[in-house]
C-alpha positions in Angstrom: -0.7 68.6 -67.9 1.9 67.3 -70.4 1.8 68.4 -74.0 0.5 65.5 -76.1 1.3 64.6 -79.7 0.5 61.9 -82.2 3.1 62.9 -84.8 6.9 62.5 -84.3 7.6 65.7 -86.4 5.4 67.7 -84.0 7.2 66.2 -81.0 10.6 67.1 -82.5 9.4 70.7 -83.1 8.3 70.8 -79.4 11.6 69.5 -78.2 13.5 72.1 -80.3 11.2 74.9 -79.0 11.7 73.7 -75.4 15.4 73.1 -75.5 16.8 75.2 -78.4 19.7 72.9 -79.1 22.6 74.6 -81.0 26.2 73.7 -81.9 27.7 76.2 -79.4 25.1 75.6 -76.6 25.1 73.4 -73.6 24.6 69.6 -73.9 21.1 68.5 -72.9 19.7 65.1 -72.2 16.2 63.8 -73.0 14.6 60.7 -71.6 12.4 58.8 -74.1 10.5 56.2 -72.0 7.8 53.7 -72.8 6.9 50.0 -72.4 8.3 47.3 -74.5 6.6 47.2 -77.9 5.7 50.9 -77.7 7.8 51.9 -80.8 10.7 53.7 -79.0 13.3 52.8 -81.6 11.1 54.0 -84.5 10.4 57.2 -82.7 14.0 57.8 -82.0 14.9 57.4 -85.7 12.2 59.9 -86.6 13.5 62.4 -84.1 17.1 62.0 -85.2 16.1 62.7 -88.8 14.2 65.8 -87.7 16.9 67.1 -85.2 19.9 66.5 -87.4 23.6 66.1 -86.5 23.2 68.0 -83.2 21.5 64.9 -81.7 22.6 61.3 -80.9 20.9 58.3 -79.2 21.9 56.4 -76.1 19.9 53.1 -75.8 19.2 51.8 -72.4 19.3 48.3 -73.8 23.1 48.5 -73.9 23.1 48.1 -70.2 21.5 44.7 -70.1 23.3 42.4 -67.7 25.2 39.7 -69.5 23.4 36.3 -69.8 26.1 34.6 -67.7 25.3 37.1 -64.8 21.6 36.5 -65.2 22.1 32.7 -65.2 24.1 32.9 -62.0 21.4 35.0 -60.4 18.5 32.8 -61.7 17.1 35.8 -63.6 17.5 34.8 -67.2 13.8 34.1 -67.7 13.1 37.7 -66.6 15.7 39.3 -68.9 14.4 42.8 -69.6 12.8 43.3 -66.1 14.0 46.4 -64.2 16.5 44.5 -62.0 18.3 43.0 -65.0 20.1 46.2 -66.1 23.3 47.8 -65.0 21.6 51.0 -63.8 24.8 52.2 -62.1 26.7 51.9 -65.3 24.1 53.9 -67.1 24.2 56.6 -64.4 28.0 56.8 -64.7 27.8 57.3 -68.5 25.0 59.9 -68.1 27.2 61.8 -65.6 30.1 61.8 -68.1 27.8 63.0 -70.9 26.4 65.7 -68.7 29.9 66.8 -67.8 30.5 67.4 -71.5 34.3 67.0 -71.3 34.9 64.9 -74.4 33.8 61.8 -76.3 32.0 59.1 -74.4 32.0 55.5 -75.6 28.8 53.6 -74.7 27.5 50.0 -75.0 25.0 48.9 -77.6 22.8 45.8 -77.3 23.1 43.4 -80.3 19.8 41.5 -80.6 21.2 39.0 -83.0 23.8 37.9 -80.4 21.5 38.6 -77.4 24.3 40.5 -75.6 25.7 44.0 -75.1 28.8 45.1 -77.0 31.0 47.4 -74.9 32.2 50.8 -76.3 30.2 50.1 -79.5 29.0 53.7 -80.0 30.8 57.1 -79.6 28.9 60.2 -78.5 31.2 63.0 -79.5 31.6 66.6 -78.4 29.5 67.8 -81.4 26.4 66.1 -79.9 24.4 68.7 -78.1 21.2 66.7 -77.5 21.4 63.1 -76.2 18.2 61.1 -76.6 18.2 58.3 -74.0 15.8 55.6 -75.0 14.5 52.9 -72.8 11.6 51.3 -70.8 12.4 52.4 -67.2 13.9 55.8 -67.5 11.0 57.4 -65.6 10.3 54.5 -63.3 9.5 55.9 -59.8 11.5 53.5 -57.8 15.2 53.0 -56.8 17.6 52.9 -58.4 15.9 54.2 -61.6 14.4 57.3 -59.9 18.0 58.6 -59.3 18.4 59.1 -63.1 15.8 62.0 -63.0 18.5 64.5 -62.2 20.0 64.1 -65.7 16.8 64.8 -67.7 16.4 68.3 -69.2 13.2 67.0 -70.7 11.2 63.7 -70.8 9.0 62.1 -73.3 6.6 59.2 -72.6 5.2 56.9 -75.3 1.6 55.7 -74.6 0.2 52.7 -76.5 -2.9 50.7 -75.6 -2.1 47.3 -74.0 -3.8 45.2 -76.7 -1.6 46.9 -79.3 1.5 46.3 -77.2 0.6 42.6 -76.9 0.1 42.2 -80.6 3.5 43.9 -81.3 5.3 41.8 -78.7 3.8 38.6 -80.0 4.9 39.5 -83.5 8.4 40.2 -82.3 8.8 36.7 -81.0 7.1 35.2 -84.0 9.7 37.0 -86.1 12.4 35.3 -84.0 11.0 31.8 -85.1 9.0 31.2 -82.0 5.8 29.2 -82.3 2.6 31.0 -81.4 2.5 29.1 -78.1 6.1 30.0 -77.3 5.5 33.6 -78.2 2.3 33.8 -76.0 4.2 32.3 -73.1 7.1 34.8 -73.3 4.8 37.7 -73.6 2.6 36.7 -70.7 5.5 35.7 -68.4 7.8 38.6 -69.0 7.0 41.3 -71.6 3.5 42.3 -70.4 4.5 42.4 -66.7 7.3 44.7 -67.6 5.0 46.8 -69.8 2.5 47.1 -67.0 5.1 48.1 -64.5 6.2 50.9 -66.9 2.6 52.1 -67.4 1.7 52.0 -63.7 5.0 53.0 -62.1 6.5 55.8 -64.1 6.6 59.4 -63.2 4.7 61.9 -65.5 6.7 63.1 -68.5 6.9 66.6 -69.9 5.7 65.5 -73.3 3.6 62.5 -74.4 3.2 60.9 -77.8 0.3 58.5 -78.3 0.2 55.9 -81.0 -1.7 52.8 -81.8 
């Protein structure tokens, strides 16, 4: 059974106890997985504050396919679904990070522009603990399942579906959608993606429950 937490500070302490990151130690990579709206970004910020300069974050969202590619494939309405990411690119960067042979420049998703900016974040040699944050990191289907070889530990965020829906609705309302538009986007894309994460992910080493 995985260890279960409700407090980010306790989760950070458990990661430190499990991995013992130190400036002169090996680089380790942690998957932080959960459905959209689960609060992954908030959790990552809390963990970074607790772990200190030894840690850095690699967001999965940086590997969104560009809108032009999605338009050409007819996949723009499902942006954010598992097949709308460059999983191979993520795997290549994880391999470089695992090799620990210098700085790695990684992409970051810009929500205001709705696109990924290449080489927007540097993960330097001083980083001993890489927190990889995203929806599908533990998804038990190809090509996502091949990422499992990189994880030294994994964390899953568990949030009740009604809480997820409320948060996702608010996200679209904050982007100036009408309630009807927000409901349509949540039902057509966000909730199907969330349900796939909840039903199709492998068990994590550690679980944090919120909501």
